[in-house]
C-alpha positions as CSV (number, residue, x, y, z in Angstrom):
1,M,-40.2,143.1,-120.8
2,S,-38.0,140.0,-120.7
3,N,-40.2,138.2,-123.2
4,R,-38.0,137.1,-126.2
5,R,-40.9,137.8,-128.5
6,T,-41.1,141.4,-127.3
7,W,-37.4,141.9,-127.9
8,I,-37.6,140.5,-131.4
9,L,-40.5,142.8,-132.3
10,L,-38.7,145.8,-130.8
11,G,-35.6,144.8,-132.8
12,L,-37.6,144.7,-136.0
13,V,-39.1,148.1,-135.3
14,L,-35.6,149.5,-134.6
15,A,-34.1,147.8,-137.7
16,A,-36.9,149.3,-139.9
17,A,-36.3,152.8,-138.5
18,L,-32.5,152.5,-139.1
19,F,-33.1,151.3,-142.6
20,R,-34.1,154.8,-143.3
21,L,-30.4,155.7,-143.1
22,V,-29.9,153.7,-146.3
23,N,-30.6,155.9,-149.4
24,T,-32.6,153.7,-151.8
25,G,-32.6,156.5,-154.4
26,L,-36.4,156.1,-154.7
27,P,-38.6,158.8,-153.1
28,N,-40.9,157.7,-150.3
29,I,-39.7,154.1,-150.1
30,S,-39.4,153.6,-146.4
31,P,-40.4,151.0,-143.8
32,V,-41.7,153.4,-141.3
33,A,-45.4,152.7,-141.9
34,A,-44.8,149.0,-141.8
35,M,-42.9,149.3,-138.5
36,A,-45.8,151.2,-137.0
37,L,-48.3,148.6,-138.3
38,L,-46.1,145.8,-136.9
39,G,-45.8,147.5,-133.5
40,G,-49.6,148.1,-133.3
41,A,-50.5,144.6,-134.5
42,Y,-48.2,142.6,-132.2
43,L,-47.3,144.6,-129.1
44,T,-50.3,144.3,-126.7
45,D,-49.0,147.0,-124.4
46,R,-50.7,149.8,-126.3
47,R,-48.3,152.4,-125.0
48,L,-45.3,150.4,-126.2
49,A,-47.1,149.7,-129.5
50,V,-47.2,153.4,-130.2
51,L,-44.1,154.6,-128.4
52,A,-41.7,152.0,-129.8
53,P,-42.1,153.1,-133.5
54,L,-42.1,156.7,-132.5
55,A,-38.9,156.3,-130.5
56,A,-37.2,154.4,-133.2
57,M,-38.3,157.0,-135.7
58,L,-36.9,159.7,-133.4
59,L,-33.6,157.9,-133.3
60,S,-33.3,157.7,-137.0
61,D,-34.4,161.3,-137.4
62,W,-31.6,162.3,-135.1
63,F,-29.2,161.2,-137.8
64,I,-31.2,162.3,-140.8
65,G,-32.5,165.6,-139.5
66,F,-35.7,167.3,-138.6
67,H,-38.1,169.6,-140.5
68,D,-41.1,171.8,-139.7
69,T,-43.7,169.1,-140.6
70,M,-42.5,166.4,-138.3
71,W,-45.6,166.7,-136.2
72,A,-47.6,165.3,-139.2
73,V,-45.1,162.4,-139.7
74,Y,-45.2,161.4,-136.0
75,L,-49.0,161.7,-135.9
76,G,-49.3,159.6,-139.0
77,L,-47.1,156.9,-137.4
78,A,-49.1,156.9,-134.2
79,L,-52.4,156.6,-136.2
80,T,-50.8,153.8,-138.3
81,A,-49.9,152.0,-135.0
82,G,-53.6,152.4,-134.1
83,I,-54.5,150.8,-137.4
84,G,-52.1,148.1,-136.6
85,M,-54.0,147.4,-133.4
86,W,-57.0,146.6,-135.6
87,V,-54.9,144.5,-137.9
88,G,-53.7,142.5,-134.8
89,R,-57.2,141.5,-134.0
90,H,-57.8,140.1,-137.5
91,R,-54.4,138.9,-138.8
92,T,-55.6,137.9,-142.2
93,A,-53.9,138.8,-145.5
94,G,-56.8,141.1,-146.3
95,A,-56.7,142.9,-143.0
96,I,-52.9,143.3,-143.2
97,T,-53.2,144.7,-146.8
98,A,-56.1,147.0,-145.8
99,G,-54.2,148.2,-142.8
100,S,-51.1,149.0,-144.9
101,L,-53.2,150.9,-147.5
102,A,-55.1,152.7,-144.8
103,G,-51.8,153.7,-143.0
104,S,-50.4,154.9,-146.4
105,T,-53.4,157.0,-147.0
106,V,-53.5,158.5,-143.6
107,F,-49.8,159.4,-143.8
108,F,-50.3,160.9,-147.3
109,L,-53.2,163.0,-146.2
110,L,-51.6,164.3,-143.0
111,T,-48.1,165.0,-144.3
112,N,-49.4,166.8,-147.4
113,F,-51.7,168.8,-145.3
114,A,-48.7,169.8,-143.2
115,V,-46.8,170.8,-146.3
116,W,-49.7,172.9,-147.5
117,F,-50.5,174.5,-144.1
118,G,-47.1,175.2,-142.7
119,S,-44.3,175.1,-145.4
120,G,-45.1,178.3,-147.4
121,Y,-44.7,176.3,-150.6
122,Y,-48.3,176.7,-151.5
123,P,-50.8,179.5,-151.0
124,Q,-53.2,179.1,-148.1
125,T,-56.2,178.9,-150.4
126,W,-58.4,176.2,-151.8
127,D,-56.4,176.3,-155.0
128,G,-53.1,176.0,-153.1
129,F,-54.6,173.1,-151.1
130,V,-55.6,171.2,-154.3
131,L,-52.3,172.0,-156.0
132,C,-50.3,170.6,-153.0
133,Y,-52.2,167.3,-153.1
134,T,-52.1,167.1,-156.9
135,M,-48.3,167.6,-156.9
136,A,-47.9,164.9,-154.3
137,I,-49.9,162.2,-156.2
138,P,-46.9,161.1,-158.4
139,F,-45.0,160.2,-155.2
140,F,-47.9,158.4,-153.6
141,H,-47.5,155.2,-155.7
142,Y,-43.9,154.9,-154.3
143,S,-45.3,155.2,-150.8
144,L,-47.9,152.6,-151.5
145,A,-45.4,150.2,-153.1
146,G,-42.9,150.7,-150.3
147,D,-45.5,150.3,-147.5
148,L,-46.9,147.2,-149.0
149,A,-43.5,145.6,-149.7
150,F,-42.2,146.4,-146.2
151,T,-45.5,145.3,-144.6
152,A,-45.2,142.0,-146.4
153,L,-41.6,141.7,-145.2
154,L,-42.2,142.8,-141.6
155,V,-45.7,141.7,-140.8
156,G,-45.9,138.8,-143.2
157,G,-42.4,137.7,-142.1
158,F,-43.4,137.8,-138.4
159,E,-46.6,135.9,-139.1
160,W,-44.6,133.3,-141.0
161,A,-42.0,133.1,-138.2
162,S,-44.6,132.8,-135.5
163,R,-46.1,129.8,-137.3
164,R,-42.8,128.2,-137.8
165,F,-41.6,129.0,-134.3
166,P,-44.6,128.6,-131.9
167,S,-42.8,130.4,-129.1
168,L,-43.3,133.6,-131.0
169,A,-47.0,132.9,-131.4
170,I,-47.9,132.3,-127.8
171,G,-50.4,135.0,-127.0
172,R,-49.7,138.6,-127.7
173,V,-47.0,140.5,-126.0
């Protein structure tokens, strides 16, 4: 793993995870989906593409803290890295945008299911299920906006840099 491109990508993934330590004051504005999409799109070692964002997230969670629904967060990130693998085969603005929106949606569905299923905040009924997702909708636009913005910054930025600096674009890691 001495490839400079690999280290740059891993550094971006780590920086995105550590950005979580900055309190933006806005709920659900975080670069974690974008870092998973970036890892999946550009790291061809599939294990590294999934494990690097998860490890970076684990490091930042060590400082922030853990909660009972972490399984859904980590599963959502792993699935978003998988979506990133699809994005990496297409690398168009449309594919990147679709990947970001798909990752946001998967994350929303999984994490809110986990809140309904395991937190005790909502009754384990159909009405409780619907209420859980309904209550989460106002926060979803923050997730979408944050995910799209950080995807533009990380994935779009890396695409731009790889065109400007051809050594970054040589093959896939």
